[in-house]
C-alpha positions as CSV (number, residue, x, y, z in Angstrom):
1,M,31.0,8.2,-22.8
2,N,33.3,9.0,-20.0
3,S,33.7,6.7,-17.0
4,Q,31.5,8.9,-14.7
5,S,28.6,8.7,-17.1
6,D,29.2,4.9,-17.6
7,E,29.0,4.6,-13.8
8,I,25.8,6.6,-13.6
9,K,24.3,4.5,-16.4
10,K,25.2,1.3,-14.4
11,D,23.7,2.8,-11.3
12,T,20.4,3.8,-13.0
13,D,20.2,0.4,-14.6
14,F,20.7,-1.2,-11.2
15,I,18.1,1.0,-9.6
16,N,15.6,0.1,-12.3
17,E,16.2,-3.6,-11.9
18,S,16.0,-3.3,-8.2
19,L,12.7,-1.5,-8.2
20,I,11.2,-4.3,-10.4
21,N,12.7,-7.0,-8.2
22,V,11.7,-5.4,-5.0
23,Y,8.1,-4.8,-6.1
24,D,7.8,-8.4,-7.3
25,S,9.4,-9.8,-4.2
26,I,7.3,-7.9,-1.8
27,M,4.1,-9.0,-3.6
28,R,5.3,-12.6,-3.6
29,I,6.2,-12.5,0.1
30,E,2.9,-10.9,1.0
31,E,1.0,-13.6,-1.0
32,S,3.0,-16.4,0.6
33,E,2.6,-15.0,4.1
34,I,-1.1,-14.6,3.6
35,R,-1.4,-18.3,2.5
36,K,0.5,-19.4,5.7
37,S,-1.5,-17.2,8.0
38,R,-5.0,-17.3,9.5
39,F,-6.0,-14.8,6.7
40,K,-6.0,-17.4,3.9
41,D,-9.3,-16.1,2.5
42,I,-7.8,-12.7,1.4
43,T,-5.6,-11.5,-1.5
44,A,-2.7,-9.1,-1.3
45,K,-4.8,-6.5,-3.1
46,E,-7.5,-6.9,-0.5
47,V,-4.9,-6.5,2.3
48,H,-3.9,-3.2,0.8
49,L,-7.5,-2.1,0.7
50,V,-7.8,-2.9,4.4
51,H,-4.6,-1.0,5.0
52,T,-6.0,2.0,3.2
53,I,-9.2,2.0,5.2
54,G,-7.0,2.2,8.3
55,L,-7.5,1.5,12.0
56,H,-9.5,4.5,13.1
57,D,-9.9,6.9,10.2
58,R,-13.5,6.1,9.1
59,K,-12.7,7.2,5.6
60,T,-15.5,7.5,3.1
61,T,-15.9,5.2,0.2
62,S,-15.0,8.2,-2.1
63,E,-11.8,8.9,-0.2
64,V,-10.7,5.3,-0.4
65,A,-11.6,5.1,-4.1
66,H,-9.5,8.2,-4.7
67,I,-6.5,7.0,-2.8
68,L,-6.4,3.7,-4.5
69,K,-7.4,5.2,-7.9
70,L,-10.3,2.8,-8.2
71,S,-13.7,3.3,-9.7
72,K,-16.6,3.4,-7.2
73,G,-17.9,0.2,-8.9
74,T,-14.6,-1.7,-8.4
75,L,-14.3,-0.5,-4.9
76,T,-17.9,-1.5,-4.1
77,A,-17.2,-5.0,-5.4
78,N,-14.1,-5.3,-3.3
79,L,-15.8,-3.9,-0.2
80,N,-18.7,-6.4,-0.7
81,N,-16.1,-9.3,-0.6
82,L,-14.3,-7.9,2.4
83,E,-17.5,-7.3,4.2
84,R,-18.7,-10.9,3.5
85,K,-15.3,-12.2,4.7
86,G,-15.6,-10.2,7.9
87,Y,-12.8,-7.7,7.5
88,V,-14.7,-4.4,6.8
89,M,-17.9,-2.8,7.8
90,R,-19.8,0.1,6.3
91,I,-20.9,2.7,8.8
92,A,-23.7,5.3,8.1
93,N,-22.4,8.8,8.4
94,Q,-24.2,10.5,11.3
95,E,-24.2,13.9,9.7
96,D,-25.1,12.9,6.1
97,H,-26.8,9.5,5.6
98,R,-25.9,9.6,1.9
99,I,-22.3,9.2,2.9
100,I,-20.9,5.8,3.8
101,N,-17.8,5.6,6.1
102,L,-15.7,2.5,6.3
103,G,-14.3,0.8,9.3
104,L,-12.4,-2.4,10.2
105,T,-13.9,-5.3,12.2
106,S,-11.7,-6.9,14.9
107,K,-10.6,-9.4,12.2
108,G,-9.7,-6.5,9.9
109,R,-7.8,-4.6,12.6
110,L,-5.8,-7.8,13.4
111,L,-4.9,-8.1,9.6
112,Y,-4.1,-4.4,9.5
113,R,-1.6,-4.7,12.4
114,A,0.0,-7.8,10.9
115,H,0.5,-6.1,7.6
116,D,1.7,-2.9,9.2
117,A,4.3,-4.9,11.2
118,F,5.7,-6.4,8.0
119,H,6.0,-3.0,6.3
120,T,7.6,-1.5,9.5
121,L,10.2,-4.2,9.4
122,L,10.7,-3.7,5.7
123,V,11.4,0.0,6.1
124,K,13.7,-0.5,9.1
125,R,15.8,-3.0,7.1
126,F,15.7,-0.7,4.0
127,L,17.1,2.2,6.0
128,R,19.6,0.3,8.1
129,G,23.0,1.9,8.1
130,F,21.8,5.3,6.7
131,N,22.2,8.6,8.6
132,D,19.5,11.3,8.9
133,D,20.7,13.1,5.8
134,D,20.7,9.9,3.8
135,I,17.2,9.2,4.9
136,R,16.0,12.7,3.8
137,L,17.5,12.1,0.4
138,I,15.8,8.7,0.1
139,K,12.6,10.4,1.2
140,Q,12.9,13.0,-1.5
141,A,13.6,10.2,-4.1
142,M,10.4,8.5,-3.0
143,V,8.5,11.8,-3.3
144,N,9.8,12.2,-6.8
145,L,8.8,8.7,-7.7
146,E,5.3,9.1,-6.2
147,D,4.9,12.4,-8.1
148,F,5.8,10.7,-11.3
149,I,3.4,7.9,-10.7
150,D,0.6,10.4,-9.9
151,E,1.3,12.2,-13.1
152,V,1.3,9.0,-15.2
153,S,-1.9,7.7,-13.5
154,A,-3.7,11.0,-14.0
155,K,-3.4,10.7,-17.8
């Protein structure tokens, strides 16, 4: 191998290790912050479900299940827990009563905003020092990664 391909191999190894470390660290930080917060009764996975439901979207249960790639049964069990804990509410769809929309309670909205603030800070720090062209390249790399994840999860 030549020195350029050696360097690329080192870079790809670094990126691989970084992705693993970043994912693990973010999950660990989220769990730790949850335990220190007023939201001690919730898990990081439940926080992400609250985040997916969103502040004002009123998504359907089917939409949320699709986004999170969960079965409707798994989603229902999680929603039951979040509803019991006071974060989520089910709302009858006014046009079609067979459809259930989801909304956040005031407690759920507060959790959403706290989680969103953490991720906003995370992204700002991640992009610090990059120019607009760099950010577009990073965005394309993220799109490529999401496309790959979608392909793998569809199998």
